[in-house]
N, CA, C and O of each residue as an XYZ file, in Angstrom:
940
protein
N       0.946     -1.580     -0.002
C       0.128     -0.157     -0.315
C       1.227      1.424      0.016
O       1.271      2.392     -0.743
N       1.744      1.331      0.888
C       2.855      2.320      0.853
C       3.446      2.625     -0.500
O       3.250      3.736     -0.991
N       4.274      1.568     -1.242
C       4.798      1.470     -2.427
C       3.640      2.135     -3.623
O       3.859      2.969     -4.502
N       2.640      1.578     -3.352
C       1.644      1.707     -4.334
C       1.387      3.757     -4.366
O       1.642      4.560     -5.264
N       0.853      3.948     -3.102
C       0.740      5.534     -2.435
C       2.138      6.608     -3.144
O       1.827      7.698     -3.623
N       2.919      6.371     -3.140
C       4.379      6.833     -3.269
C       4.447      7.089     -4.963
O       4.593      8.201     -5.470
N       4.312      5.857     -5.690
C       4.279      5.769     -6.722
C       2.842      6.736     -7.575
O       2.822      7.143     -8.736
N       2.176      6.822     -6.912
C       0.873      7.571     -7.904
C       1.332      8.937     -7.420
O       1.468      9.752     -8.332
N       1.693      9.521     -5.782
C       2.389     10.543     -5.759
C       3.314     11.248     -6.775
O       3.227     12.385     -7.239
N       4.149     10.354     -6.978
C       5.154     10.660     -8.026
C       4.548     11.017     -9.474
O       4.725     11.946    -10.262
N       3.943     10.138     -9.468
C       3.232     10.001    -10.960
C       2.116     11.288    -11.371
O       1.973     11.594    -12.554
N       1.265     12.078    -10.154
C       1.027     12.880    -10.144
C       1.701     14.013    -10.254
O       1.325     14.927    -10.986
N       2.847     14.059     -9.476
C       3.740     15.344     -9.322
C       4.392     15.395    -10.879
O       4.390     16.429    -11.547
N       4.866     14.307    -11.278
C       5.342     14.316    -12.493
C       4.647     14.682    -13.809
O       5.226     14.845    -14.883
N       3.173     14.801    -13.561
C       2.399     15.355    -14.721
C       2.537     16.454    -15.333
O       1.995     16.612    -16.427
N       3.224     17.348    -14.802
C       3.680     18.952    -14.885
C       4.585     18.908    -15.903
O       4.800     19.945    -16.529
N       5.181     17.856    -16.198
C       6.348     17.909    -17.268
C       5.768     17.366    -18.862
O       6.400     17.421    -19.917
N       4.592     16.922    -18.681
C       3.776     16.658    -19.757
C       2.363     17.829    -19.881
O       1.816     17.871    -20.984
N       1.966     18.484    -19.079
C       1.023     19.239    -19.290
C       1.410     20.349    -19.876
O       2.566     20.768    -19.826
N       0.480     20.898    -20.467
C       0.707     22.381    -21.325
C       0.968     23.440    -20.228
O       0.129     23.599    -19.342
N       2.140     24.191    -20.260
C       3.045     24.396    -21.263
C       3.998     23.214    -20.604
O       4.169     23.171    -19.385
N       4.607     22.253    -21.509
C       5.134     21.057    -20.829
C       6.483     20.962    -21.881
O       6.606     21.322    -23.052
N       7.548     20.239    -20.819
C       8.926     19.728    -21.938
C       8.194     18.866    -22.586
O       8.028     19.200    -23.759
N       7.882     18.259    -22.398
C       7.448     16.625    -23.092
C       5.910     16.605    -23.705
O       5.316     15.532    -23.597
N       5.336     17.517    -24.231
C       3.964     17.736    -24.027
C       3.024     16.118    -24.769
O       3.286     15.410    -25.741
N       2.185     16.087    -23.995
C       0.886     14.772    -24.745
C      -0.423     15.035    -24.567
O      -0.953     15.877    -23.842
N      -0.885     14.256    -25.276
C      -2.542     14.874    -25.077
C      -3.258     15.502    -24.022
O      -3.042     15.030    -22.905
N      -3.888     16.249    -24.084
C      -4.548     16.613    -22.741
C      -5.972     15.119    -22.643
O      -6.512     14.798    -21.585
N      -6.086     14.873    -23.156
C      -6.834     13.474    -22.818
C      -5.939     12.664    -21.994
O      -6.277     12.437    -20.832
N      -4.785     12.176    -22.472
C      -3.934     11.448    -21.682
C      -3.456     12.080    -20.106
O      -3.543     11.545    -19.001
N      -3.126     12.919    -20.350
C      -2.724     14.004    -18.751
C      -3.795     13.763    -18.051
O      -3.670     13.278    -16.926
N      -5.130     14.071    -18.608
C      -6.450     14.295    -17.566
C      -6.656     12.625    -16.886
O      -6.666     12.484    -15.663
N      -6.767     11.770    -17.552
C      -7.103     10.495    -17.410
C      -6.277      9.807    -16.515
O      -6.660      8.941    -15.728
N      -4.578     10.417    -16.723
C      -3.667      9.827    -15.502
C      -3.711     10.377    -14.151
O      -3.317      9.931    -13.074
N      -4.455     11.764    -14.579
C      -4.683     12.455    -13.448
C      -5.764     12.128    -12.181
O      -5.624     12.206    -10.961
N      -7.187     11.628    -13.246
C      -7.957     11.429    -12.387
C      -7.603      9.846    -11.831
O      -7.975      9.496    -10.711
N      -6.984      9.100    -12.570
C      -6.602      7.881    -11.770
C      -5.718      7.440    -10.528
O      -5.556      6.404     -9.881
N      -5.154      8.926    -10.511
C      -4.232      9.292     -9.209
C      -5.284      9.676     -8.148
O      -5.243      9.123     -7.050
N      -6.353     10.730     -8.468
C      -6.805     11.274     -7.857
C      -7.995     10.018     -7.370
O      -8.754     10.380     -6.471
N      -8.136      9.005     -7.751
C      -9.117      8.404     -7.355
C      -8.487      7.102     -6.465
O      -9.080      6.503     -5.567
N      -7.284      6.866     -6.908
C      -6.602      6.361     -5.853
C      -6.213      7.029     -4.280
O      -6.229      6.627     -3.117
N      -5.949      7.972     -4.826
C      -5.892      8.981     -3.281
C      -7.080      8.748     -2.490
O      -6.970      8.576     -1.276
N      -8.477      8.723     -3.206
C      -9.734      9.096     -2.742
C      -9.744      7.248     -2.350
O     -10.374      6.912     -1.347
N      -9.338      6.626     -2.825
C      -9.473      5.134     -2.219
C      -8.487      4.801     -1.209
O      -8.741      3.826     -0.502
N      -7.391      5.447     -1.012
C      -6.304      5.085      0.109
C      -7.332      6.289      1.338
O      -7.771      5.821      2.388
N      -7.463      7.133      1.127
C      -7.944      8.077      2.446
C      -9.301      7.104      2.734
O      -9.484      6.810      3.915
N     -10.097      6.676      1.910
C     -11.245      5.930      2.244
C     -11.036      4.592      3.151
O     -11.789      4.188      4.038
N      -9.797      4.000      2.693
C      -9.340      2.639      3.535
C      -8.927      3.149      4.553
O      -9.148      2.518      5.587
N      -8.244      4.355      4.652
C      -7.618      4.661      6.072
C      -9.546      5.397      6.881
O      -9.570      5.025      8.054
N     -10.342      5.876      6.678
C     -11.245      5.968      7.820
C     -11.741      5.211      7.864
O     -12.692      5.274      8.644
N     -11.558      3.992      7.161
C     -12.640      2.528      7.670
C     -11.643      2.040      8.803
O     -12.302      1.613      9.751
N     -10.300      1.961      9.021
C      -9.739      1.785     10.264
C      -9.082      2.900     11.202
O      -7.992      2.874     11.774
N     -10.096      3.911     11.191
C      -9.879      4.960     11.959
C     -10.933      5.223     12.571
O     -11.915      5.456     11.866
N     -11.078      5.270     13.926
C     -12.088      6.060     14.749
C     -12.397      7.296     14.098
O     -11.556      8.118     13.734
N     -14.278      7.447     13.898
C     -14.969      8.320     12.691
C     -14.548      9.889     13.421
O     -14.340     10.960     12.851
N     -14.517      9.540     14.954
C     -14.133     11.384     15.536
C     -12.795     11.530     15.198
O     -12.546     12.653     14.760
N     -11.267     10.303     15.290
C     -10.368     10.892     14.761
C      -9.947     10.907     13.877
O      -8.797     11.345     13.928
N     -10.422     10.507     12.489
C     -10.573     10.788     11.185
C     -10.861     11.989     11.142
O      -9.836     12.629     10.907
N     -11.955     12.791     11.277
C     -12.221     13.924     11.111
C     -11.443     14.958     11.728
O     -11.053     15.805     10.924
N     -11.134     15.119     12.806
C     -10.507     15.946     13.326
C      -8.955     16.083     12.949
O      -8.213     16.924     13.456
N      -8.628     15.288     12.142
C      -7.258     15.051     11.414
C      -7.040     15.961     10.316
O      -7.528     15.658      9.228
N      -6.273     17.206     10.451
C      -6.580     17.959      9.594
C      -6.063     17.488      8.130
O      -6.511     18.003      7.106
N      -5.102     16.489      8.120
C      -4.332     16.167      7.100
C      -5.247     15.559      5.982
O      -5.108     15.632      4.761
N      -6.254     14.916      6.747
C      -7.211     14.285      6.048
C      -7.700     15.050      5.188
O      -7.424     15.016      3.988
N      -8.828     16.162      5.975
C      -9.330     17.286      5.270
C      -8.473     18.019      4.389
O      -9.230     18.604      3.615
N      -7.165     18.317      4.077
C      -6.401     18.935      3.735
C      -6.318     17.746      1.942
O      -6.511     18.234      0.828
N      -6.004     16.277      2.188
C      -6.374     15.481      1.200
C      -7.690     15.696      0.293
O      -7.765     15.798     -0.931
N      -8.570     15.727      1.139
C     -10.056     15.542      0.398
C     -10.172     17.027     -0.568
O     -10.258     17.034     -1.796
N     -10.153     18.124      0.230
C      -9.792     19.445     -0.533
C      -9.151     19.348     -1.581
O      -9.697     19.612     -2.652
N      -7.583     18.866     -1.500
C      -6.859     19.159     -2.725
C      -7.469     18.290     -3.813
O      -7.560     18.632     -4.992
N      -7.867     17.166     -3.318
C      -8.730     16.032     -4.545
C      -9.868     16.990     -5.381
O      -9.989     17.017     -6.606
N     -10.800     17.897     -4.231
C     -11.635     18.241     -4.868
C     -11.792     19.425     -5.741
O     -12.727     19.643     -6.511
N     -10.493     20.342     -5.464
C     -10.067     21.570     -5.924
C      -9.442     20.764     -7.439
O      -9.820     21.200     -8.526
N      -8.649     19.792     -7.376
C      -7.807     18.956     -8.673
C      -8.945     18.825     -9.688
O      -8.909     19.348    -10.802
N     -10.034     18.034     -9.186
C     -11.255     17.949    -10.153
C     -12.008     19.145    -10.772
O     -12.178     19.521    -11.932
N     -12.355     19.555     -9.689
C     -12.784     21.076    -10.356
C     -11.814     21.722    -11.365
O     -12.191     22.054    -12.488
N     -10.921     21.839    -11.054
C     -10.092     22.291    -11.906
C      -9.765     21.944    -13.133
O      -9.533     22.726    -14.056
N      -9.734     20.532    -13.178
C      -9.736     19.733    -14.365
C     -10.936     19.912    -14.673
O     -10.906     20.925    -15.372
N     -12.005     19.564    -14.594
C     -13.321     19.863    -15.325
C     -13.523     21.377    -15.863
O     -13.879     21.355    -17.041
N     -13.425     22.411    -15.447
C     -13.628     23.611    -15.588
C     -12.358     23.737    -17.001
O     -12.573     24.447    -17.983
N     -11.371     23.096    -16.866
C     -10.008     23.563    -17.832
C     -10.947     22.726    -19.135
O     -11.381     23.357    -20.100
N     -11.139     21.376    -18.979
C     -11.502     20.968    -20.106
C     -12.686     21.340    -20.744
O     -12.817     21.252    -21.965
N     -13.720     21.827    -19.854
C     -14.976     22.635    -20.658
C     -14.315     24.151    -21.596
O     -14.661     24.530    -22.715
N     -13.445     24.672    -20.810
C     -13.075     25.836    -21.638
C     -12.263     25.532    -22.574
O     -12.175     26.358    -23.482
N     -11.471     24.353    -22.659
C     -10.712     24.113    -23.827
C     -11.565     23.581    -25.043
O     -11.179     23.594    -26.212
N     -12.894     23.068    -24.556
C     -13.647     22.756    -25.808
C     -13.636     23.640    -26.482
O     -13.403     23.539    -27.686
N     -13.931     24.953    -25.776
C     -14.638     26.561    -26.425
C     -13.519     27.039    -26.932
O     -13.679     28.128    -27.482
N     -12.066     26.478    -26.955
C     -11.186     27.055    -27.113
C     -10.613     28.314    -26.549
O      -9.994     29.225    -27.099
N     -10.967     28.138    -25.354
C     -10.516     29.577    -24.615
C      -9.509     29.128    -23.574
O      -9.697     28.105    -22.915
N      -8.298     29.997    -23.411
C      -7.448     29.657    -22.930
C      -7.098     29.637    -21.691
O      -6.947     30.795    -21.305
N      -6.880     28.821    -20.817
C      -7.004     29.015    -19.326
C      -5.446     28.632    -18.614
O      -4.326     28.587    -19.122
N      -5.837     28.430    -17.476
C      -4.075     27.935    -16.199
C      -4.701     26.848    -15.750
O      -5.839     27.061    -15.334
N      -4.366     25.893    -15.710
C      -4.460     25.068    -14.205
C      -3.544     25.171    -12.902
O      -2.525     24.634    -12.467
N      -4.402     26.091    -12.538
C      -4.098     26.534    -11.101
C      -3.952     25.516     -9.641
O      -3.567     25.806     -8.508
N      -4.584     23.841    -10.409
C      -4.634     23.446     -9.283
C      -3.417     22.770     -9.120
O      -3.293     22.178     -8.048
N      -2.209     22.692    -10.156
C      -1.032     22.198     -9.624
C      -0.362     22.613     -8.727
O       0.704     22.040     -8.504
N      -0.727     23.650     -7.984
C       0.122     23.853     -6.712
C      -0.378     23.465     -5.575
O       0.237     23.834     -4.575
N      -1.408     22.765     -5.414
C      -1.802     21.658     -4.633
C      -1.358     20.446     -4.599
O      -1.621     19.748     -3.620
N      -0.595     19.947     -5.663
C      -0.211     18.227     -5.733
C       0.469     18.090     -4.933
O       0.323     17.081     -4.243
N       1.794     19.245     -4.554
C       2.320     18.846     -3.117
C       1.779     18.573     -1.854
O       2.356     17.773     -1.117
N       0.499     19.267     -1.424
C      -0.364     18.348     -0.273
C      -0.149     16.756     -0.323
O       0.237     16.064      0.619
N      -0.441     16.368     -1.466
C      -0.534     14.700     -1.622
C       0.881     13.856     -0.832
O       0.914     12.873     -0.093
N       1.908     14.703     -1.349
C       3.064     14.548     -0.757
C       3.252     14.602      0.591
O       3.916     13.653      1.008
N       2.995     15.173      1.193
C       3.195     15.758      3.014
C       2.264     14.986      3.438
O       2.602     13.912      3.938
N       0.906     15.323      3.350
C      -0.209     14.809      4.122
C      -0.528     13.545      4.491
O      -1.071     13.208      5.543
N      -0.146     12.797      3.517
C      -0.810     11.019      3.519
C       0.516     10.830      4.765
O       1.626     11.316      4.981
N      -0.508      9.694      5.448
C       0.225      8.985      6.427
C       1.558      8.361      6.399
O       2.174      8.205      7.453
N       1.986      8.040      5.407
C       3.285      7.230      4.978
C       4.233      8.398      5.150
O       5.234      8.133      5.815
N       4.121      9.723      4.656
C       5.123     10.748      4.722
C       5.322     11.422      6.051
O       5.169     12.623      6.275
N       5.676     10.505      6.887
C       5.679     11.011      8.085
C       7.020     11.932      8.295
O       7.192     12.956      8.956
N       7.825     11.224      7.540
C       9.432     11.791      7.548
C       9.241     13.124      6.552
O       9.756     14.077      7.136
N       8.803     13.453      5.529
C       8.702     14.554      4.794
C       7.952     15.400      5.581
O       8.413     16.524      5.776
N       7.077     15.153      5.988
C       5.961     16.082      6.918
C       6.744     16.526      7.917
O       6.696     17.730      8.172
N       7.629     15.654      8.693
C       8.245     16.451      9.794
C       9.321     17.626      9.613
O       9.562     18.580     10.352
N      10.070     17.126      7.999
C      11.119     18.084      7.665
C      10.063     19.342      7.105
O      10.291     20.507      7.431
N       9.205     19.078      6.466
C       8.567     20.496      5.967
C       7.936     21.315      7.213
O       7.788     22.523      7.027
N       7.557     20.787      8.443
C       7.261     21.189      9.687
C       8.299     22.031     10.418
O       8.065     23.020     11.112
N       9.319     21.560     10.190
C      10.450     21.971     10.616
C      11.111     23.631      9.940
O      11.389     24.665     10.547
N      11.181     23.315      8.568
C      11.032     24.602      7.560
C      10.021     25.761      7.773
O      10.302     26.959      7.793
N       8.663     25.136      7.946
C       7.600     26.457      8.386
C       8.014     26.892      9.918
O       7.648     28.031     10.210
N       8.749     26.140     10.986
C       9.098     26.909     12.030
C      10.258     27.311     11.897
O      10.729     27.635     12.987
N      11.210     27.491     10.738
C      12.227     28.078     10.948
C      12.076     29.006     10.243
O      12.957     29.848     10.420
N      11.127     29.345      9.267
C      10.948     30.741      8.366
C      10.860     32.016      9.455
O      11.469     33.079      9.330
N      10.035     31.686     10.457
C       9.599     33.094     10.926
C      10.961     33.642     11.671
O      11.019     34.871     11.710
N      12.084     32.931     12.280
C      13.301     32.912     12.821
C      14.387     34.025     11.712
O      15.144     34.962     11.969
N      13.937     33.273     10.313
C      14.981     33.895      9.528
C      14.410     35.051      8.768
O      14.995     35.416      7.749
N      13.091     35.792      9.253
C      12.836     36.671      8.518
C      13.701     38.184      8.722
O      13.900     39.102      7.927
N      14.155     37.967     10.322
C      14.973     39.118     10.537
C      15.949     39.452      9.674
O      16.002     40.518      9.060
N      17.004     38.246      9.587
C      18.052     38.429      8.491
C      17.444     38.787      6.809
O      17.939     39.516      5.949
N      16.446     38.122      6.787
C      15.900     38.470      5.553
C      15.790     39.822      5.191
O      16.216     40.250      4.118
N      15.076     40.712      6.285
C      14.955     42.006      6.307
C      15.962     42.794      5.923
O      15.845     43.654      5.050
N      17.457     42.443      6.821
C      18.307     43.196      6.973
C      18.804     42.986      5.766
O      19.380     43.857      5.113
N      18.592     41.675      5.347
C      19.749     41.750      3.505
C      18.768     42.610      2.570
O      19.125     43.116      1.507
N      17.392     42.710      3.155
C      16.577     43.605      1.799
C      16.806     45.306      2.033
O      16.869     46.276      1.278
N      16.883     45.117      3.335
C      17.375     46.640      3.293
C      18.929     47.113      2.795
O      19.238     48.153      2.214
N      19.770     46.029      3.209
C      21.219     46.813      2.661
C      20.842     46.716      0.854
O      21.159     47.663      0.134
N      20.352     45.841      0.446
C      19.906     45.683     -0.991
C      19.335     47.067     -1.872
O      19.621     47.514     -2.982
N      18.422     47.482     -0.834
C      17.634     48.424     -1.386
C      18.153     49.826     -0.964
O      17.540     50.845     -1.283
N      19.330     49.848     -0.219
C      20.208     51.256      0.316
C      21.451     51.073     -0.805
O      21.824     51.939     -1.597
N      21.983     49.728     -0.661
C      23.026     50.041     -2.100
C      22.347     50.258     -3.430
O      22.973     50.864     -4.300
N      20.983     49.770     -3.699
C      20.456     50.294     -4.733
C      19.954     51.651     -5.123
O      19.519     51.893     -6.249
N      20.021     52.421     -4.270
C      19.691     53.863     -4.183
C      21.226     54.682     -4.431
O      21.518     55.683     -5.086
N      21.958     53.830     -3.657
C      23.331     54.254     -3.868
C      23.843     54.294     -5.168
O      24.857     54.936     -5.440
N      23.075     53.515     -6.157
C      23.970     53.198     -7.182
C      23.062     54.115     -8.124
O      23.618     54.657     -9.078
N      21.842     54.298     -7.935
C      21.090     55.106     -8.758
C      21.518     56.695     -8.567
O      21.434     57.368     -9.595
N      21.863     57.214     -7.645
C      22.722     58.482     -7.472
C      24.078     58.345     -7.763
O      24.482     59.363     -8.324
N      25.083     57.371     -7.587
C      26.054     57.467     -8.400
C      26.220     57.455    -10.127
O      26.936     58.151    -10.847
N      25.311     56.438    -10.440
C      25.598     56.432    -11.823
C      24.469     56.794    -12.728
O      24.650     56.674    -13.940
N      23.074     57.315    -12.179
C      21.660     57.759    -12.692
C      21.912     58.869    -13.608
O      21.323     58.832    -14.688
N      22.499     59.610    -13.418
C      22.711     61.231    -13.978
C      23.808     60.956    -14.949
O      23.605     61.640    -15.952
N      24.925     60.210    -15.066
C      26.179     59.796    -16.134
C      25.890     59.393    -17.353
O      26.818     59.036    -18.079
N      24.327     59.361    -17.905
C      24.072     58.677    -19.186
C      25.096     57.429    -19.610
O      25.562     57.291    -20.741
N      25.347     56.573    -18.508
C      26.160     55.341    -18.676
C      25.365     54.447    -19.932
O      24.176     54.764    -19.914
N      25.569     53.726    -20.700
C      24.974     52.487    -21.396
C      25.647     51.144    -21.040
O      26.817     51.066    -20.667
N      24.744     50.009    -21.198
C      25.356     48.804    -21.288
C      25.969     48.721    -22.713
O      25.771     49.503    -23.643
N      26.794     47.553    -22.692
C      27.443     46.748    -23.702
C      26.438     46.682    -25.115
O      26.749     46.756    -26.303
N      25.042     46.501    -24.415
C      23.319     46.115    -25.519
C      23.284     47.671    -25.935
O      22.489     47.832    -26.862
N      23.790     48.634    -25.604
C      23.363     50.015    -25.918
C      22.243     50.530    -24.927
O      21.679     51.603    -25.147
N      21.965     49.830    -23.950
C      20.516     50.303    -23.188
C      21.146     51.226    -21.787
O      22.341     51.336    -21.515
N      20.335     51.653    -21.242
C      20.445     52.774    -20.251
C      20.892     51.747    -18.707
O      20.332     50.795    -18.162
N      21.849     52.331    -18.482
C      22.885     51.756    -17.287
C      22.171     52.506    -15.779
O      22.341     53.667    -15.406
N      21.460     51.576    -15.193
C      21.158     51.995    -13.589
C      20.551     53.384    -13.762
O      21.029     54.391    -13.240
N      19.391     53.365    -14.583
C      18.743     54.524    -14.279
C      17.126     54.229    -13.860
O      16.207     55.030    -13.687
N      17.145     53.318    -13.804
C      15.441     52.719    -13.232
C      15.640     52.163    -11.521
O      16.763     51.784    -11.187
N      14.960     52.152    -10.912
C      15.408     52.069     -9.510
C      15.024     50.475     -9.339
O      15.684     49.750     -8.594
N      13.887     49.992    -10.102
C      13.756     48.551     -9.235
C      14.550     47.800    -10.576
O      14.640     46.580    -10.433
N      15.010     48.223    -11.576
C      15.705     47.676    -12.625
C      17.226     47.296    -11.826
O      17.631     46.135    -11.892
N      17.904     48.182    -11.191
C      19.084     48.482    -10.315
C      18.951     47.246     -9.193
O      19.724     46.291     -9.124
N      17.841     47.473     -8.366
C      17.335     46.390     -7.197
C      17.796     44.927     -8.050
O      18.851     44.317     -7.877
N      16.651     44.551     -9.044
C      16.935     42.984     -9.518
C      18.495     42.746    -10.258
O      19.077     41.661    -10.278
N      19.063     44.149    -10.908
C      20.289     43.670    -10.970
C      21.441     43.613     -9.675
O      22.049     42.558     -9.491
N      21.625     44.456     -9.052
C      22.037     43.605     -7.569
C      21.606     42.922     -7.098
O      22.232     42.977     -6.039
N      20.767     42.010     -6.955
C      19.764     41.127     -6.562
C      20.581     39.969     -7.062
O      20.933     39.048     -6.325
N      20.928     40.063     -8.600
C      21.196     38.985     -9.399
C      22.642     39.043     -8.701
O      22.923     38.121     -7.935
N      23.533     40.022     -8.906
C      24.859     40.285     -8.258
C      25.253     39.630     -7.341
O      26.348     39.074     -7.420
N      24.295     39.499     -5.989
C      24.677     38.893     -4.898
C      24.809     36.963     -5.392
O      25.509     36.237     -4.686
N      24.221     36.503     -6.361
C      24.678     35.406     -6.590
C      25.546     35.084     -7.667
O      25.510     34.093     -8.396
N      26.388     36.115     -7.676
C      27.419     36.322     -8.738
C      26.994     36.033    -10.420
O      27.900     35.907    -11.244
N      26.153     35.982    -10.661
C      25.482     35.183    -11.970
C      26.059     36.455    -13.187
O      26.637     36.320    -14.266
N      25.652     37.539    -12.523
C      26.177     38.564    -14.226
C      27.636     39.174    -13.369
O      27.674     40.400    -13.472
N      28.319     38.848    -12.905
C      29.364     39.437    -12.491
C      30.676     38.728    -13.673
O      30.842     37.594    -14.124
N      31.365     39.936    -13.837
C      31.438     41.278    -13.890
C      30.810     42.223    -14.907
O      31.227     43.360    -15.126
N      29.900     41.724    -15.431
C      29.277     42.462    -16.510
C      28.484     43.704    -16.013
O      28.559     44.846    -16.467
N      27.694     43.244    -14.969
C      27.167     44.466    -14.458
C      28.205     45.780    -14.161
O      27.923     46.972    -14.283
N      29.243     45.299    -13.816
C      29.911     46.480    -13.347
C      30.614     47.022    -14.453
O      30.878     48.206    -14.246
N      30.987     46.637    -15.467
C      31.934     47.197    -16.397
C      31.400     48.698    -17.561
O      32.148     49.355    -18.284
N      29.874     48.864    -17.370
C      30.146     50.427    -17.975
C      30.491     51.242    -16.487
O      31.048     52.297    -16.788
N      30.375     51.137    -15.235
C      30.650     52.320    -14.892
C      32.103     51.851    -14.246
O      32.570     52.562    -13.355
N      32.844     50.646    -14.683
C      34.224     50.811    -14.455
C      35.166     51.357    -15.620
O      36.317     51.783    -15.522
N      34.295     51.214    -16.841
C      35.063     51.717    -18.009
C      34.512     53.352    -17.824
O      35.313     54.077    -18.415
N      33.818     53.855    -17.430
C      33.547     55.308    -16.824
C      34.921     55.738    -15.557
O      35.545     56.782    -15.749
N      35.191     55.059    -14.616
C      35.996     55.061    -13.960
C      36.325     53.977    -13.027
O      35.439     53.590    -12.266
N      37.538     53.417    -12.988
C      38.294     52.268    -12.373
C      37.505     52.530    -10.819
O      36.788     51.595    -10.462
N      37.579     53.574    -10.003
C      37.155     53.671     -8.626
C      35.739     53.486     -8.567
O      35.246     53.661     -7.452
N      34.796     53.106     -9.701
C      33.799     52.669     -9.045
C      33.769     51.305     -8.759
O      32.880     50.878     -8.021
N      34.555     50.603     -9.203
C      34.773     49.289     -8.888
C      34.660     49.129     -7.444
O      34.098     48.100     -7.069
N      35.184     50.139     -6.346
C      35.094     49.895     -4.913
C      33.865     49.764     -4.558
O      33.691     49.202     -3.477
N      32.543     50.263     -5.387
C      31.235     50.175     -4.714
C      30.880     48.728     -4.992
O      30.148     48.298     -4.101
N      31.165     47.798     -5.967
C      30.578     46.613     -6.345
C      31.560     45.723     -5.551
O      31.242     44.547     -5.373
N      32.612     46.143     -5.109
C      33.243     45.129     -4.194
C      32.983     45.219     -2.994
O      33.107     44.293     -2.192
N      32.539     46.503     -2.701
C      31.927     46.588     -1.299
C      30.931     45.924     -0.756
O      30.826     45.551      0.412
N      29.906     45.729     -1.988
C      28.191     45.328     -2.059
C      28.586     43.742     -2.138
O      27.829     42.932     -1.604
N      29.794     43.289     -2.817
C      29.807     42.009     -2.574
C      30.104     41.278     -1.287
O      29.640     40.206     -0.896
N      30.926     42.037     -0.744
C      31.639     41.732      0.163
C      30.330     41.840      1.499
O      30.007     40.850      2.156
N      29.915     42.771      1.633
C      28.758     42.978      2.462
C      27.091     41.760      2.148
O      26.349     41.116      2.890
N      27.160     41.941      1.029
C      25.585     40.835      0.902
C      25.975     39.613      0.322
O      25.155     38.775      0.700
N      26.997     38.986     -0.564
C      27.386     37.918     -0.798
C      28.195     37.296      0.415
O      27.575     36.479      1.096
N      29.100     37.493      0.660
C      29.574     36.826      1.925
C      29.720     37.115      3.100
O      30.572     36.468      3.709
N      29.009     38.101      3.788
C      28.432     38.411      5.060
C      27.183     37.856      5.249
O      26.963     36.921      6.019
N      26.106     38.586      4.351
C      25.080     38.412      4.488
C      24.268     36.906      4.359
O      23.445     36.400      5.123
N      24.799     36.444      3.176
C      24.650     35.401      2.632
C      25.242     33.794      3.883
O      24.791     32.704      4.233
N      26.168     34.440      4.061
C      26.771     33.298      4.971
C      25.805     33.256      6.487
O      25.245     32.269      6.963
N      25.830     34.503      6.972
C      25.027     34.423      8.004
C      23.319     34.082      7.754
O      22.671     33.645      8.705
N      22.768     34.277      6.638
C      21.877     34.011      6.062
C      21.727     31.999      6.317
O      20.863     31.286      6.829
N      22.799     31.782      5.779
C      22.861     30.163      5.653
C      22.926     29.365      7.550
O      22.618     28.234      7.925
N      23.391     30.412      8.233
C      23.903     29.616      9.214
C      22.926     30.020     10.096
O      22.798     29.210     11.014
N      22.162     31.003     10.165
C      20.644     30.984     10.613
C      19.696     29.980     10.753
O      19.171     29.412     11.711
N      19.585     29.888      9.111
C      18.601     28.560      8.323
C      19.228     27.238      8.870
O      18.442     26.317      9.095
N      20.422     27.066      9.084
C      20.820     25.777      8.985
C      20.639     25.537     10.968
O      20.011     24.586     11.432
N      21.222     26.441     11.714
C      20.909     26.224     13.383
C      19.799     26.271     13.344
O      19.514     25.089     13.539
N      18.395     27.062     13.169
C      17.164     27.038     13.438
C      16.438     25.642     13.037
O      15.479     25.167     13.645
N      16.998     25.140     12.036
C      16.692     24.056     11.093
C      16.598     22.623     12.011
O      15.666     21.836     12.172
N      18.147     22.650     12.597
C      18.631     21.498     13.342
C      17.717     21.705     14.657
O      17.317     20.738     15.305
N      17.476     22.775     14.934
C      17.006     22.652     16.454
C      15.500     22.353     16.126
O      14.948     21.619     16.946
N      14.936     22.676     15.348
C      13.372     22.239     15.302
C      13.577     21.032     15.178
O      13.087     20.219     15.962
N      14.301     20.708     14.218
C      14.545     19.174     13.953
C      14.385     18.168     15.197
O      13.440     17.421     15.450
N      15.490     18.352     15.844
C      15.751     17.772     17.130
C      14.430     17.997     18.221
O      13.848     17.075     18.792
N      14.200     19.051     18.320
C      12.767     18.916     19.065
C      11.576     17.739     18.559
O      10.921     16.841     19.089
N      11.748     18.381     17.116
C      10.390     17.431     16.792
C      10.732     15.397     17.074
O      10.013     14.451     17.398
N      12.088     15.548     16.749
C      12.749     14.017     17.015
C      12.502     13.309     18.545
O      12.336     12.124     18.833
N      12.546     14.485     19.382
C      12.442     14.279     20.889
C      11.097     14.152     21.308
O      10.712     13.436     22.233
N      10.302     14.976     20.490
C       8.738     14.625     20.895
C       8.375     13.287     20.469
O       8.058     12.417     21.281
N       8.424     13.042     18.825
C       8.290     11.637     18.364
C       8.450     10.540     19.529
O       7.641      9.657     19.815
N       9.936     10.866     20.248
C      10.302      9.466     20.793
C       9.968      9.432     22.070
O      10.243      8.489     22.812
N       9.124     10.841     22.541
C       8.265     11.051     23.944
C       6.870      9.954     23.882
O       6.069      9.921     24.817
């Protein structure tokens, strides 16, 4: 039973590779039939679980409610999408985002659920570090706008360089990952090599300090919550 449940959960999640827009597109009828089969298996598994569980215990368990709601939403979305497709109306399968619920909430997924709960409990504690990082990013973006915005610099493609604040925020956010380094700084560096100090300072503060701090906070809090949950499970 556990192996079958995992197989159909994997099959349901992998449908995203074959549904429009898809990496390997399959006909809508084929993907919809596979999804209905998966949902029927999930419903059968839930019904079987209800037969061997006390009635009041089953209905008080939020995991079972989540699975039933996810099945209902998926079937409703599939029906609406199919009807709109018959009338050549373009729409989006919004119910895809609920598919991981099946992976998390079935009784067989206790370890995954424990890890997910640890991640959820960790998020509020890393909010402060994330806000500090965003504040630093916004301040450096404002400095970049003041430094380069009025100098009429251009990129190698001939586009305006650092004249729009939101575009600066995005470019510097990408620079945190070093994905656009050193291209993002070359127009300013060509204008004056001293401007390299701005980008060096930005990388030191945000990539090396904030990202290391962010990773440390995430790791320590996740390990702490996971240890607490394991202790509670042992109790």
